[in-house]
N, C-alpha and C positions, 0 to 999 in steps of 0.2 A: 294454766300455771304460768305465773310471771317469774321467770328465773332471776330477775334483778332484785325483786323484793321478797320472793318466797310465798306470795299470796296464791292460793289455789281456789278453784271453784269446782264443785262436783256437778254443776249443771251448765253444760255448754250452751244450751238453748237460752238460758236467762242472760248469759253474757252476750250472746249474739243479739238478744232483744234490747240490750243497752244497760243491763244491770252492772255497771262498772264502778260503783261507789267504793267498794273495798280496794280495788286496784288503784284507783286515783288517790284514795286516802293514804295507802302504803307508799305510793310514789312520792307524794308531797311530803309525807313525814320523813322519808329517807333524804329528800333534798334539804329539808329544814335542819335535820340532824347532821348534815354534812357528809352524807354517804358518797363515797367516791364512785364515779362511773368506771366500772371494771368490765373486762371481757367476760362473757358468759362461758363457763366451762362445762356445766351440767346440762346436757341436752336430752334427758330421758323423758 
């Protein structure tokens, strides 16, 4: 779970194997849309 973008994966092994496309796409979209870098409050 990426707390900055809200993207989650139900398969940790695929993320560890390099399947990061969803996370990268969400991060880049957030930067393009001008998402402010804020402190993470939700650590669950």
